[in-house]
C-alpha positions as CSV (number, residue, x, y, z in Angstrom):
1,M,0.0,0.0,0.1
2,N,2.8,2.3,1.0
3,K,4.7,1.3,-2.2
4,N,1.5,2.3,-4.2
5,M,1.1,5.7,-2.5
6,G,4.7,6.4,-3.4
7,N,4.4,5.5,-7.0
8,V,1.3,7.8,-7.2
9,L,3.2,10.8,-5.6
10,I,6.2,10.2,-7.9
11,G,3.8,10.0,-10.8
12,A,2.1,13.2,-9.8
13,V,5.3,15.2,-9.5
14,A,6.4,14.0,-12.6
15,A,3.3,14.9,-14.3
16,L,3.5,18.5,-12.6
17,I,6.9,18.9,-14.0
18,V,6.0,17.7,-17.3
19,L,3.1,20.1,-17.1
20,S,5.1,23.1,-16.1
21,M,7.6,22.6,-18.9
22,S,4.7,22.3,-21.4
23,I,3.1,25.6,-20.4
24,F,4.4,29.0,-21.2
25,V,2.8,32.4,-20.9
26,V,2.9,35.5,-23.3
27,D,1.9,38.8,-21.7
28,Q,0.6,42.1,-23.6
29,R,4.1,43.5,-23.8
30,Q,5.7,40.4,-25.7
31,N,5.6,38.4,-28.7
32,A,7.0,34.9,-28.8
33,I,8.6,32.3,-31.2
34,V,8.5,28.6,-30.5
35,F,11.3,26.8,-31.8
36,Q,11.6,23.1,-32.4
37,L,15.2,21.6,-32.8
38,G,16.3,25.1,-33.7
39,E,13.6,25.9,-36.4
40,A,10.7,28.4,-35.9
41,V,7.6,26.5,-35.8
42,G,5.0,28.9,-33.9
43,I,4.5,32.7,-33.8
44,K,2.6,34.1,-30.7
45,T,1.5,37.5,-30.9
46,E,-1.4,37.7,-28.6
47,P,-1.2,37.4,-24.9
48,G,-2.3,34.4,-23.1
49,L,-1.5,30.8,-21.9
50,Y,0.1,28.3,-24.7
51,F,1.6,24.8,-24.7
52,K,4.6,23.4,-26.0
53,V,6.3,20.0,-26.3
54,P,8.8,19.6,-23.4
55,L,12.5,18.8,-24.3
56,M,11.9,19.4,-27.9
57,Q,10.5,22.9,-28.1
58,N,11.8,26.2,-26.6
59,V,10.4,29.7,-26.5
60,R,12.1,32.9,-27.2
61,Y,10.3,36.3,-26.2
62,F,10.6,39.7,-27.9
63,D,9.5,43.1,-26.6
64,S,6.6,44.5,-28.5
65,R,6.7,47.8,-26.7
66,I,7.8,51.1,-28.4
67,L,11.5,51.5,-27.9
68,T,13.9,54.4,-28.2
69,L,17.3,54.5,-29.9
70,D,19.1,57.6,-28.6
71,T,22.6,58.6,-29.7
72,V,25.1,58.8,-27.2
73,D,27.0,61.6,-28.7
74,P,25.9,64.3,-31.4
75,E,26.8,63.3,-35.1
76,R,28.6,65.4,-37.2
77,F,27.0,66.4,-40.7
78,I,27.9,68.8,-43.6
79,T,25.3,71.4,-45.1
80,A,24.8,72.5,-48.7
81,E,27.1,75.6,-47.4
82,K,29.8,73.1,-46.4
83,K,29.5,74.2,-42.8
84,N,29.6,71.5,-40.1
85,V,26.9,70.9,-37.8
86,L,26.4,68.5,-34.8
87,V,23.1,67.0,-34.4
88,D,21.6,65.1,-31.5
89,S,18.7,62.8,-32.6
90,F,16.5,59.9,-31.4
91,V,14.4,57.3,-33.2
92,K,11.1,55.6,-31.8
93,W,10.8,52.1,-33.1
94,R,9.0,48.6,-32.2
95,I,9.0,45.1,-33.6
96,V,5.9,44.6,-35.8
97,D,7.0,41.3,-37.6
98,V,8.8,38.9,-35.0
99,K,9.4,36.3,-37.6
100,Q,11.3,38.7,-40.0
101,Y,12.9,40.3,-37.0
102,Y,14.4,37.1,-35.9
103,V,15.6,35.9,-39.6
104,S,17.0,39.3,-40.3
105,V,18.9,40.0,-37.2
106,G,18.8,36.9,-35.3
107,G,16.5,38.7,-32.8
108,D,19.6,40.5,-31.6
109,E,18.3,44.2,-30.5
110,V,21.9,45.6,-30.5
111,R,22.2,44.5,-34.4
112,A,18.7,46.0,-35.0
113,R,19.5,49.3,-33.3
114,T,22.9,49.4,-35.4
115,R,20.9,48.9,-38.5
116,L,18.3,51.7,-37.8
117,L,21.2,54.0,-36.6
118,Q,23.0,53.5,-39.9
119,T,19.7,54.0,-41.9
120,V,19.0,57.2,-40.0
121,N,22.6,58.7,-40.3
122,S,22.7,57.9,-44.0
123,S,19.5,59.8,-44.8
124,M,20.4,62.6,-42.5
125,R,23.5,63.0,-44.3
126,E,21.7,63.2,-47.5
127,E,19.0,65.7,-46.4
128,F,21.6,67.8,-44.6
129,G,23.8,68.2,-47.8
130,K,20.8,69.6,-49.7
131,R,19.9,72.3,-47.2
132,T,21.4,75.4,-45.6
133,I,22.0,76.0,-41.8
134,N,19.1,78.3,-41.7
135,E,16.7,75.6,-43.2
136,V,18.2,73.0,-41.1
137,V,17.9,74.8,-37.8
138,S,14.3,76.5,-38.2
139,G,13.0,76.6,-41.9
140,E,12.5,72.9,-42.8
141,R,13.4,71.1,-39.7
142,D,9.7,69.3,-39.4
143,K,10.1,68.4,-43.2
144,I,13.4,67.0,-42.6
145,M,12.2,64.8,-39.5
146,E,9.1,63.5,-41.6
147,V,11.6,62.5,-44.5
148,L,13.9,60.8,-42.3
149,R,11.3,58.9,-40.6
150,T,9.7,57.9,-44.0
151,K,13.1,56.5,-45.3
152,A,14.1,54.9,-42.2
153,D,10.6,53.1,-41.6
154,A,10.9,51.9,-45.3
155,D,14.3,50.3,-44.6
156,A,13.2,49.2,-41.2
157,R,10.2,47.1,-42.6
158,K,12.9,44.8,-44.2
159,I,13.8,43.5,-40.7
160,G,10.3,43.4,-39.3
161,V,10.7,46.8,-37.4
162,E,8.4,50.0,-37.7
163,V,9.9,53.3,-37.2
164,L,7.3,55.7,-35.6
165,D,9.3,58.8,-35.2
166,V,12.7,60.4,-35.8
167,R,13.5,63.7,-33.7
168,L,16.2,66.3,-33.9
169,K,16.6,67.2,-30.4
170,R,19.4,69.7,-31.0
171,V,21.4,71.1,-34.2
172,D,24.3,73.0,-33.0
173,F,27.9,74.2,-34.5
174,P,31.0,72.3,-33.4
175,L,32.9,73.9,-30.5
176,E,35.2,75.9,-32.6
177,I,32.8,77.2,-34.8
178,S,30.7,78.1,-31.9
179,E,33.3,80.1,-30.3
180,S,34.1,81.9,-33.5
181,V,30.3,82.7,-34.0
182,Y,30.0,83.8,-30.4
183,R,33.0,86.2,-30.9
184,R,31.5,87.6,-33.8
185,M,28.0,88.1,-32.3
186,D,29.8,89.6,-29.3
187,A,31.5,92.1,-31.4
188,E,28.5,92.8,-33.4
189,R,26.4,93.6,-30.2
190,K,29.0,95.7,-28.9
191,R,29.1,97.7,-32.1
192,V,25.4,98.1,-32.0
193,A,25.5,99.1,-28.4
194,N,28.4,101.8,-29.1
195,E,26.1,103.1,-31.8
196,L,23.1,103.4,-29.7
197,R,25.1,105.1,-27.0
198,A,26.5,107.5,-29.5
199,S,23.2,108.3,-30.9
200,G,21.7,108.6,-27.3
201,A,24.6,111.1,-26.3
202,A,23.9,113.0,-29.4
203,E,20.2,113.2,-28.8
204,S,20.8,114.1,-25.2
205,E,23.1,117.0,-26.1
206,K,20.5,118.3,-28.8
207,I,17.8,118.0,-26.0
208,K,20.1,120.0,-23.4
209,A,20.9,122.6,-26.0
210,D,17.2,122.9,-26.9
211,A,16.2,123.2,-23.3
212,D,18.9,125.9,-22.5
213,R,17.7,127.7,-25.6
214,Q,14.2,127.7,-24.5
215,R,15.3,128.5,-20.9
216,E,17.1,131.7,-22.3
217,V,14.0,132.6,-24.3
218,I,11.8,132.2,-21.5
219,M,14.0,134.3,-19.0
220,A,14.5,137.0,-21.6
221,E,10.7,137.4,-22.1
222,A,10.0,137.1,-18.5
223,Y,12.8,140.0,-17.8
224,R,11.2,142.1,-20.6
225,T,7.7,141.5,-19.2
226,A,9.0,142.4,-15.8
227,Q,10.9,145.5,-16.7
228,Q,7.9,146.4,-18.6
229,A,5.7,146.0,-15.7
230,K,8.1,147.8,-13.5
231,G,8.4,150.6,-15.9
232,E,4.5,151.1,-16.0
233,G,4.5,150.8,-12.2
234,D,7.0,153.3,-11.8
235,A,5.1,155.5,-14.3
236,K,2.1,155.3,-12.5
237,A,3.8,155.7,-9.0
238,S,5.6,158.9,-10.5
239,A,2.1,160.2,-11.8
240,L,0.5,159.6,-8.5
241,Y,3.5,161.1,-6.5
242,A,3.3,164.1,-8.9
243,T,-0.4,164.3,-8.5
244,A,-0.4,164.0,-4.7
245,F,2.8,166.5,-4.1
246,G,1.6,169.0,-6.7
247,R,-1.6,169.6,-4.5
248,N,0.8,170.4,-1.4
249,P,4.5,171.3,-2.4
250,E,5.5,172.3,1.1
251,F,4.2,168.9,2.6
252,Y,6.1,167.0,0.0
253,S,9.3,168.9,0.9
254,F,8.8,168.1,4.4
255,Y,8.0,164.4,3.8
256,R,11.3,164.1,1.8
257,S,13.3,165.9,4.5
258,L,12.1,163.6,7.0
259,E,13.1,160.5,4.9
260,A,16.4,162.1,4.4
261,Y,16.9,162.5,8.4
262,K,15.8,158.8,8.7
263,Q,18.3,157.6,6.4
264,S,21.0,160.0,7.7
265,F,20.7,159.3,11.4
266,K,20.0,155.5,11.2
267,N,23.0,154.6,13.4
268,K,24.2,156.1,16.6
269,S,27.8,156.1,15.1
270,D,27.0,158.0,12.2
271,M,28.5,161.5,12.0
272,M,27.9,164.4,9.5
273,V,30.0,167.7,9.2
274,L,27.3,170.4,7.8
275,D,27.0,174.2,7.9
276,P,24.4,174.9,10.7
277,S,22.8,177.3,8.1
278,S,22.6,174.5,5.5
279,A,19.1,173.7,3.9
280,F,19.4,170.4,5.2
281,F,18.5,171.7,8.8
282,K,15.5,173.7,7.4
283,Y,12.8,171.9,9.1
284,L,14.8,171.2,12.3
285,K,15.3,174.9,12.9
286,S,11.6,175.6,12.4
287,S,10.1,172.5,14.2
288,G,9.0,174.5,17.2
289,K,7.7,177.6,15.4
290,G,4.3,176.3,14.8
291,G,3.8,175.3,18.6
């Protein structure tokens, strides 16, 4: 009885081992090829659970997701003007025919990436050679990327690969040319700045000269107006004085003498040497006669 139970357990374990060796799973991120004695006998592109013959068949998986081919260092290309430019780019691709992919590159992703890179670089060299730097940098950049994608995809189909996109991340001059361009741009900006400063200084002097001229004109006009007003005022005052003093000449003479006395005896230290019979003392002598 125990012997029979042992045989059953051994048989069950063996069956499980054989079953596990007969089952394989393909998920949604993969394609699979079933090989029998080194020959491809089945392609599995749908996710699910599949069976194979143990020991005779083996399965190899391939990534079906979108992959990125990004250059490590920028590549150097020559434009139609015989100018060198450095181009940094990347390619989006994926496996669409897993059997053709295996036949063409042995399922080796490194070989597939090398093939794509060679195709893209060849197309890029051709397209850049037809265009100027301005067209490459901005004018026809979108058109170049679409042409590169179309050419790369047409070649990639031969190895079971689809090229979804080719992008130019950066187009720049080599270091030695960039420094020369920078120096030329710097000199040009300094020249423009100096011209603007000179133009500003000239305009400033012009404005100052015009302001000074206007100031002189305004001051001259103001002085003329002031003198005219003063003259008119003096004339009116003289007329008023003449009218007032004409009515009482004696009072006018007395008033003027008082003003002279006030100015002459303003300070205690003032000293005057005059003849006592001088007309200056006319009203001092007669000051008490009316009392």
